[in-house]
N, C-alpha and C positions, 0 to 999 in steps of 0.2 A: 319570435320575440327575442330569443337570446342573441341572434345575429344582429337584430336591430339595436339591442342594448350595447352590443360590442361596438357597433358603428358610432354610437353616441358616447365616445370615450370621455373620461373626465377631462375637462378643459385644463385643469392644472397639470395633468399628466402630459397632455399635448404640449403645453408650454415648456415643461421640463425637457421633453424630447427635442423640441425645436432649439432650446438653449444648448443642449448637449451637441446637437448637430452643428450649431453655430460655433461652439467652442472647438469642435474637431476641425471645422473648416479654417478657423483662425490659426490654430496650431499648425495645420498643414501648410497654410499660405506663408508661414514664417520661413519655410524652406522653398516651396515651389515658386514664390514670387521672386526669390533671389537666385535660385539655382535651376529653374525650369521644372516642368511637370515630371520629367523623367528621373529626377534626382532620387526620389524615394525608391524606385525600382533598383537603381544603381547601388544605393546604400544597402538594400536588402541582400545584395549579392556579395557584399564584403564580409569576410570572416572576422571574428572577434566580438568581444562584449563592449559595447560603447553606446553613448547617448549624446544628444545635442540639446543644449538649453539656449533660451533666448533671453538675455538680460534686459531687453527693451520691454518685455511684457511683465505685467504685474506679478510679483512672486517668483520671477526668474524660473519659469516652468520648463519641464522637459518637453521638447517638440519632436523628438525622434528617439526611438529605442530600437536597438538592433535585435535580431533573432538570437544572437549569442548572449545578449544580456538576459533575455527571457530564460534561456537554458541555464545560465549561471545563477540567477537570483530566484527563479520560480515565479516571477511576476510576468503576467501577460502584458503585451504592449498597451492594451486599452486601460490597464490598471495603473500605469505610471505616466502616460501622456497627460500633460496639464498639471502634474504634481511637481513639487520641488524635489530636488535630488536628495534631500535629507531623508526621504522615505526609506533609504537603504541603511540608515544609522539606527543605533539602539543605545541602551543604557550604558554599555561598556565601551562604546566608541570613545577613543581618546579625544578629550576636548582640546588639547594642544594641537593635535593633528588637524582637527576641524578648524581651529583658529588660523592655522597656517594656510589651509585651503581658502578660507574666507578672505584673507589678506591678498592671496594671489589673484582671486577673482576681482577684488576691488582695485588692485594695481594692474589688472588686465595683462597678466603675464603667465607663462607656462609654469607648471608646478608638478612635482612628482613626490608621492608619499605613500608609505605602507599604512593601511588603515583597516580597522576591524569593522566590517559591514555585516548586515543581517539579511538572510533570505526571507522569502515570503512566509515560510513556515516558522520563522523565529530563530532558526539556527544561525550561529555566528560563523563567519568565514573571513580570512584575511585576503585582501587584494592589494595590488599595487595600483594606486589611482594616478593616472597621468592626465593632467589638465592642459589644454591647449586653446588659446584664443584664436578666433577666425576674424580677420579684419577685411574691410573694404580696401582693396589695393590702392585706390585713387585718393580717397579722402581720409583714410585711417580710422574710420568708425569701427567700433567693435560690433560685429553682427551676431556671432554665436560663441558659445563655449563648448568645446569637445571634451568629453570625459571618457577615457578608456579604462576599463577594469581588467587587470590581468591577475588570475588567481595565484597566490603565493603558495608554493608547494610546502607541505608539512615538514619536509626535511630541512626547510630553511629556518625552522624555529630556532631561536637563540635564547639562551638563558640570560636574562637581563633584569635589572631592577625595574619595577613598574614605573612607567612614566609619571612624573609628578605634575604633568600638565592637566590631569583630570581633576582639577580642584573646583570647588564651588565658586571661587573668585572668577576663574576663567569662564565658567558656564554663565555666571551672572553677566560678565562683560559681553558675551556673545548675545545674550538676550537683550541687554541694554542697547547693543549695536542696532538691533532690529527697530528699536524705538527711536534712536537718535537719527537713523537714516531719513526719517520723514522731515526732520528739521535741518538737515545738512545738505545744502544745495549741491555740493560736489559729489554727493553719494547718489546711487541709483539702485534699481531693483537688484543689481548684481550683488550688492553687499548682503542681501538677505539669504544667499544660497548657503546651504549646509549650516544652519544656525541652531534650530531647536532640536530637541531629542524626544523620542517617545520612550516607553518603558517595556521593551520586549525582551527582557532577560537581564540577569545580573551575572552572567558567566565570567569567570576569571580566566582571561586568555593571556598567555605569554606573548610579548611582541615578536613579530617575525621580521626577518630582513630579506628583502627581495634579492635574488641572484642577478648577476650581470645579464644573463640570458633573458630573464624576465623583464628587466629594464629595457633591453634592446627590443624585445618583442612589443612592449608598450609604445616605444618611440616609432617603430616600424609601422605598427597598426595606425597610429595617429597620422603619420606622414601619408599613408595610403588614403585615408579618409579625406584629409585636407586636399590631396591631389585630385580626388574625385570631385570634391566641391568646387575646386578651381576650374576643372574641366567643364562642368555643367553650368557654372556661373557665367562662362563666356557666351552661352546661348542667350542669356538675358541682357548681355552688355555690361553686367556688373561683375567685375573680376575680383576674386577674393584671394587672400594670402594668409598664411600662418604666421607671418611676421609683419608688423607695422613698419612702414617706411619711416625712418627717423625724421625725414624732412617734411613729411606730410603735415600740412596745416601749421607748421612751425615757421614763423617769419625768420628769415636769416638776418642777423644783426650786421650792421655795417662794420667794416674793418676798423673804423675809428672807435666805435663803441667797444668792440671786442678788445682792442688794444688798451683802452682805458680800464675796462673791467679786469683784464689780465694783470694789471699792476697791483690789484688789491689782494693782500695776502690772506685775508680771513677766509674761513670756509663758508661759502654761501651759494645759493642758487637764485636765479631771477625767474619769476613766473609771469606769464602774460595775463593780465587781469581781464582782458576783453574777450578772450577765447574760451570756448566751452571747457570746463574742468580745469581751468587755469594751468596749462601745461608749462613745464620747465623749458625755458628757451636758452638758458646759460647756466653753466656749472663751473665753479672755480677749481683750480688745481687742488687747493686744500680740501675742498668738498669731496673730490674724487678720491683723494688719499684717505680721508676719514671714513668714507662709507664703503669703499671697494667697488662702487659702480663706475663703469667707464662712461664717458660722455655719450657714446653711442647708445648705451642702455638707458640712460637717465633722461635724455632730451625727449620731450613729448609726453613724459609721464607726469602724473600729479604727485605732489609732495607726500601723499600718503604711502608712497612706495617704501618709505622708511618706517611705517607703522608695523607693529607686531602684536602678538597675542596679549601682551601686558601693557600696551600703550593706553594711557588714560583717555577714556571717551569724554570725560568731563573737560579735560584740558583741550581736546580737539574741538569740542563745542565752543569753548572760550575763544580759541583762535578764530573759529568760523564767525562768531559774533563780532569780533574786532575787524575782520576783513569786510563784513557786510556794512559796518559803520565807518569804514575807511579810517580806522585808527590803528596805531601801533600797539604791540603787546610783547612782553617778555614772559616766558613760561619755562617751567621745568618739565621735561618730557622724557620718557623712556623710548629711545629710537633704536632701530635695528639696521645693521650693516647688511651688505649683500650675502655674506656667509652665515647670516642668522644670529650673529652675536649682538648683544645689546650694549648700549652705552647711555650714560646720564647726560642728556642733551639740554644745555641751556640754549633755548631757541628764541631768537628775536625776529618778529615778523613786522614789516613796516611797508606802507604804501609808498610807491615812487611816482610822483606826478611829473608830467611833461611841462613844457614851457607855458602851456595854456592853463595849467592848474588841474587838468584831468588826470585821474589815476590811470597810469599806463601799465605799470608793473607792480609786483610785490617782491621784496627781497626777504629771503629766509636765511638768517645767519645762524649757523650751528656751531656750538662749542662743546667739545667733549670734556666734561668737568672731572672725569676720572684720569685725564692725562695731564702731564706737566706742560705749563705754558709760560712764556716770558711776555708779560703784558707791558713791559717797559714802565712799570710803576703805576699803571692804570688799573682800574677795576675791570672785571670781565665785561660788565655791562657797557662801560665807556669804550672798551676795546671793540665791542660789536658795533656800537654807534659810529665808530670811525668808518666801517665798511658802508654803513647806510649813507653817511654824508658824502663819501667818495662817489657812490653810485648816483646819488641825487645830482651832484654837480655834473657828472658825465651826461646823464640823461637830459637834464634841462638845457645844458649848453648845446648838445647836439640836436635836440628836438627843435630848438629855435632856428637852427640852420637846415632842418629837414633831413638830417643824415643819420637817423636812428637805424634805419633798415637799408639793406643793399638796394641799389638803384632798380634792380629787376623786380623788387617787391612792391 
């Protein structure tokens, strides 16, 4: 009778087991479908503490965890697969560091930061977190994020003032980000990584600084993993790369349009309104000088690459609403340069229509209000509108003759 009862298991339990099996299959296929069935065994042979996440899946879950990660954190692989990487954070994790990680994920770029994480038993430990995106080499799509954790030796502890990034305002912004993402078309599940915190301790930990050796180890480990992914991806015909090709999916502007845009002195970028995530397809000399980003680094990126931990989510939502309604707007925004320094940005965003009246591009005119400018007697807003007018004339004139893009495009 007992065996008969066991055979007639609770239907709800069977459903849960089936769902768990399906979840495991879905997570595994995130890798095997792209890198072949042998990739899991190959990754298991690699040293180091690392994980892979899939930004295309809801919640940006962990889809692979190395054996070294289990040894470092105390979490078994089955305990972290399918969960968000914030499982390693705790109450004393620096919110500013978390915000920096979040922005790197949203901007789909590599990032390295020393951060206080927590083991399964609740004990805190410092690691150098190295993030690296993995792209489809042909079309530039983001496929996975690689996160390498290198323990920072206790001898590297530095006496420093506590970071002031761990404020309630920043934490609130992080949580607001998770809500705003649902209404922000340019956002994805990637923006939700490393956002919320649990309450596993209130230990006061002095910040640590990673050594050059630890930084090199993180980069070397990441390169080995990406190399393995690249090797096995060739078996499926889908080749991956740790660097997005700058020209991927980015239409090349005609020499005539480039020449016209190059005459405009204001700091601005042009984004393609009809491509996914509205990538930047042109950046002016003044923009490169203002932000510190080279054209090679900025082309193909979304304008949120200038966002940082204290960028107003309310203002970003306002911009998004104006873009969706095809209207222009001028806002005050705190933007960030490549080196992490912030500036008071008077930003004007305006749709640019082609000769047929269709919105083809958006122009983003940036003005650092903390710097000295010669507006030739004009107001800053009128000065910005000058750039908008010049771009409109160039686009409409050239689109009428069909010479917006290079002939090969």
